[in-house]
C-alpha positions in Angstrom: -17.1 -7.7 26.3 -13.9 -7.5 24.3 -15.7 -8.4 21.0 -17.7 -5.1 20.9 -15.8 -2.3 19.3 -16.9 1.2 18.2 -13.5 2.2 16.7 -14.0 4.1 13.5 -17.8 3.9 13.7 -20.1 6.9 13.3 -22.7 7.6 16.0 -25.7 8.7 14.0 -28.4 7.5 16.4 -29.5 4.7 18.6 -32.1 3.1 16.3 -29.5 0.7 14.9 -27.2 0.5 18.0 -27.0 -2.8 19.8 -27.6 -3.3 23.4 -24.0 -4.4 23.8 -22.7 -1.2 22.2 -24.8 0.9 24.5 -23.6 -1.1 27.5 -20.0 -0.6 26.4 -20.5 3.2 26.2 -22.2 3.3 29.6 -19.4 1.2 31.3 -16.7 3.4 29.9 -18.7 6.5 30.9 -18.7 5.4 34.5 -14.9 5.4 34.4 -14.8 8.7 32.6 -16.9 10.3 35.3 -14.1 9.7 37.8 -11.9 11.9 35.6 -14.6 14.6 35.5 -14.8 14.5 39.3 -11.1 14.5 39.8 -8.8 17.5 40.6 -6.7 16.7 37.5 -9.1 16.3 34.6 -6.4 15.7 31.9 -6.2 12.1 30.7 -4.4 12.1 27.3 -6.2 9.2 25.6 -6.9 11.4 22.6 -3.6 13.3 22.5 -2.7 14.2 19.0 -6.3 13.8 17.8 -8.4 16.7 16.3 -12.1 17.2 16.8 -14.4 19.8 15.2 -17.7 20.8 16.8 -19.8 21.9 13.8 -23.0 23.4 15.2 -25.6 24.8 12.8 -28.0 25.3 15.7 -27.6 27.0 19.1 -26.4 24.9 22.0 -25.1 25.4 25.5 -24.9 21.9 27.1 -24.1 19.7 24.2 -21.5 21.9 22.5 -19.8 22.8 25.8 -19.7 19.3 27.1 -18.4 17.9 23.8 -15.7 20.5 23.9 -14.7 19.8 27.5 -14.9 16.0 26.8 -12.4 16.3 24.0 -10.1 18.6 25.9 -10.2 16.5 29.1 -8.9 13.6 26.9 -6.1 15.7 25.4 -7.6 16.3 21.9 -7.5 19.6 20.0 -11.0 20.9 19.7 -12.3 23.7 17.4 -15.9 25.1 17.5 -17.6 26.3 14.4 -21.0 27.8 14.2 -23.1 28.8 11.2 -23.0 32.5 12.0 -19.3 32.5 12.6 -18.3 30.5 9.5 -18.3 31.0 5.7 -21.8 29.6 5.6 -22.9 33.0 6.6 -21.4 34.2 3.3 -23.2 31.5 1.3 -20.9 28.6 1.4 -22.7 25.3 1.1 -22.9 22.7 3.9 -21.1 20.2 1.7 -18.2 22.6 1.0 -18.0 23.4 4.7 -17.8 19.6 5.5 -15.1 19.1 2.9 -13.1 22.1 4.1 -13.0 21.0 7.8 -12.3 17.4 6.9 -9.2 18.3 5.0 -7.6 19.9 8.1 -6.4 16.6 9.5 -9.7 16.1 11.4 -10.4 12.8 13.2 -14.0 13.4 14.2 -16.7 15.9 13.5 -19.4 16.4 16.1 -22.3 18.0 14.3 -25.7 19.5 15.0 -28.0 20.5 12.1 -31.7 21.4 11.7 -32.2 19.0 8.9 -33.0 15.3 9.7 -30.4 13.0 8.1 -27.7 15.6 7.8 -25.2 13.4 9.8 -25.9 10.5 7.5 -25.3 12.8 4.5 -22.0 13.9 6.1 -20.8 10.3 6.2 -21.2 10.1 2.4 -19.2 13.2 1.8 -16.2 13.1 4.1 -14.0 10.6 5.9 -13.8 11.7 9.6 -16.0 10.0 12.2 -19.3 11.7 12.4 -21.1 12.0 15.8 -24.6 13.3 15.7 -25.3 16.0 18.3 -28.9 16.4 17.1 -30.4 16.5 13.6 -33.8 18.2 13.4 -36.5 16.1 15.1 -34.7 12.8 14.3 -32.2 11.8 17.0 -29.9 13.0 19.7 -28.0 9.8 20.7 -25.6 11.2 23.3 -28.5 12.9 25.2 -30.2 9.5 25.4 -27.0 7.8 26.5 -26.5 10.3 29.3 -30.2 9.9 30.3 -29.6 6.1 30.5 -26.4 6.6 32.5 -28.2 8.9 34.9 -31.0 6.5 35.5 -28.7 3.6 36.1 -26.6 5.7 38.4 -29.6 6.4 40.6 -31.8 3.4 40.0 -29.3 0.6 39.4 -30.9 -0.6 36.2 -33.3 0.3 33.4 -34.8 -3.2 33.2 -38.4 -3.1 34.1 -38.5 0.6 35.2 -41.5 2.6 34.2 -40.2 5.7 32.4 -42.6 8.5 31.4 -41.5 10.9 28.6 -43.7 14.0 28.9 -44.2 16.9 26.6 -43.5 17.9 23.0 -42.9 14.5 21.6 -43.5 15.5 18.0 -40.5 17.9 17.7 -38.2 16.0 20.1 -35.1 14.3 18.8 -34.4 13.4 22.5 -37.7 11.5 22.7 -36.8 9.3 19.7 -33.3 8.5 20.9 -34.6 7.9 24.4 -37.3 5.5 23.1 -34.7 3.5 21.1 -32.3 3.3 24.0 -34.7 2.7 26.9 -36.6 0.0 25.1 -33.4 -1.8 24.1 -32.4 -1.8 27.8 -35.7 -3.3 28.9 -37.6 -0.3 30.3 -41.3 0.1 30.2 -41.7 3.4 28.3 -44.8 5.6 28.4 -45.4 8.8 26.4 -47.7 11.6 27.3 -48.6 15.0 25.8 -51.3 16.8 23.8 -52.9 14.9 21.0 -51.5 17.5 18.5 -47.9 16.8 19.7 -48.1 13.0 20.2 -49.1 10.8 17.3 -50.7 7.4 18.1 -48.4 5.8 15.5 -45.5 6.1 17.9 -47.0 3.1 19.7 -45.4 1.0 17.0 -42.0 1.8 18.7 -43.0 -0.4 21.6 -44.3 2.3 24.0 -47.6 3.1 25.7 -49.4 6.3 24.6 -51.3 8.6 27.1 -53.1 11.9 26.8 -53.7 12.3 30.5 -50.5 13.2 32.4 -51.9 12.0 35.8 -52.8 8.6 34.3 -49.3 8.4 32.7 -47.2 9.1 35.8 -49.0 6.8 38.1 -46.3 4.6 39.8 -43.6 6.0 37.5 -40.0 5.4 38.4 -38.7 8.1 36.1 -40.3 11.2 34.5 -38.3 12.7 31.7 -39.8 16.2 30.9 -39.3 17.6 27.5 -39.0 21.2 26.6 -41.9 22.8 24.8 -40.2 23.9 21.6 -42.1 27.1 21.0 -39.8 28.0 18.2 -40.9 25.0 16.2 -44.6 24.7 17.2 -47.4 26.0 14.9 -49.9 27.9 17.1 -52.7 25.7 15.7 -51.0 22.7 17.5 -50.6 24.3 20.8 -52.8 25.9 23.5 -51.7 28.8 25.6 -48.8 28.5 27.9 -51.1 28.8 30.9 -53.3 26.0 29.6 -50.4 23.7 28.8 -48.9 24.2 32.3 -52.3 23.5 33.9 -53.1 20.3 31.9 -49.7 18.8 31.1 -47.1 20.5 33.4 -45.2 18.4 35.8 -45.8 19.9 39.3 -45.8 18.6 42.8 -49.4 17.4 42.6 -48.6 15.4 39.5 -45.3 14.1 41.0 -47.2 12.8 44.1 -48.9 10.2 41.8 -45.5 8.6 40.9 -43.5 6.4 43.1 -42.1 7.9 46.3 -38.5 7.7 44.9 -39.4 9.0 41.5 -36.6 10.6 39.5 -37.2 13.7 37.4 -35.1 14.6 34.4 -35.0 17.3 31.7 -32.6 17.6 28.8 -32.6 21.4 29.1 -33.0 24.2 28.5 -36.1 24.4 30.8 -39.2 26.5 30.4 -39.7 26.7 34.1 -43.3 27.2 35.0 -44.4 25.7 31.7 -43.5 22.1 31.2 -42.0 21.8 34.7 -42.7 23.7 37.9 -39.9 25.6 39.7 -40.2 23.5 42.8 -40.0 20.2 40.8 -36.9 21.4 38.8 -34.9 22.0 41.9 -36.4 19.3 44.2 -34.6 16.3 45.7 -36.3 14.2 43.0 -34.6 16.2 40.3 -31.4 14.8 38.6 -31.3 17.6 36.0 -28.0 19.1 37.1 -26.4 15.7 37.5 -27.5 15.0 33.9 -25.2 17.8 32.7 -22.2 16.4 34.6 -23.0 12.9 33.2 -23.2 14.4 29.7 -19.5 15.2 29.8 -18.6 11.7 31.0 -20.7 10.0 28.3 -19.3 12.2 25.6 -15.8 11.5 26.7 -16.7 7.8 26.4 -18.1 8.2 22.9 -15.1 10.2 21.6 -12.6 7.7 23.1 -14.5 4.6 21.8 -15.1 5.9 18.3 -11.7 7.5 17.7 -9.2 5.1 19.3 -11.3 2.1 20.3 -10.8 -0.2 23.2 -13.0 -1.1 26.1 -11.8 1.2 28.8 -9.6 -1.4 30.4 -6.7 1.1 30.7 -8.9 3.3 32.9 -9.2 2.9 36.6 -12.4 1.2 37.9 
């Protein structure tokens, strides 16, 4: 356990992360959640450190949870958005990175619409880069909180049938989930319309379905993805009513899964489209707990990458 260290490492995705690194983050996140649930949420492990949240796309959960994660650990955190920065005046992304990196910054948490932008950032500046979502490529901390949430409720990922349903093509969450779930021994199934789910994805070690009822049979977990209407070409997508009827996760579909099935969604939800209202707020749903777990996981990531360690100084 002590041999694995993330100190000074970038978190660009889970494709090249090892199972041991993932397990380290999840172990530390379990300890961090106790801080999140406590009355006194200040634990100054990152006192004196500076973090910049550089978000080129809109975000509620990821940006807010990274901000709280840094502040709970005693770091100074600044949020920068595209519309509120000099990029709105024409400054380049490269110059923005250089500017914020020369402010004594220890880590940059960044979201960008272009795939590979976090990797590019590592070539331009020195601070630790943490990917908060790059186009349709990866969203590693979402996958980590998904894994944590499943383990918290199910005890393990090993051997669990996990169905990822919806807009796979545009989903960075799906890709990071696939990398993480398969590394941890889960049986991963994908389901969605043929226009949004390419058969080539089977090469990632998953099973492809185009019938949602077939896919969810005996599922332990169903992770419902948002239909990204802002990215979808109308030629690839039916009407909302048709999608909800054929691929939406409702109570009738849920009945085909295991009795103790767990339902997740990365948010924001299109309720009544990819997920029915009564499913989103059912006993099977872990959606709100995912949000809380996101803070704990991001606390673990910031702590492990900026100062290192294995969490041994934290209470079990």
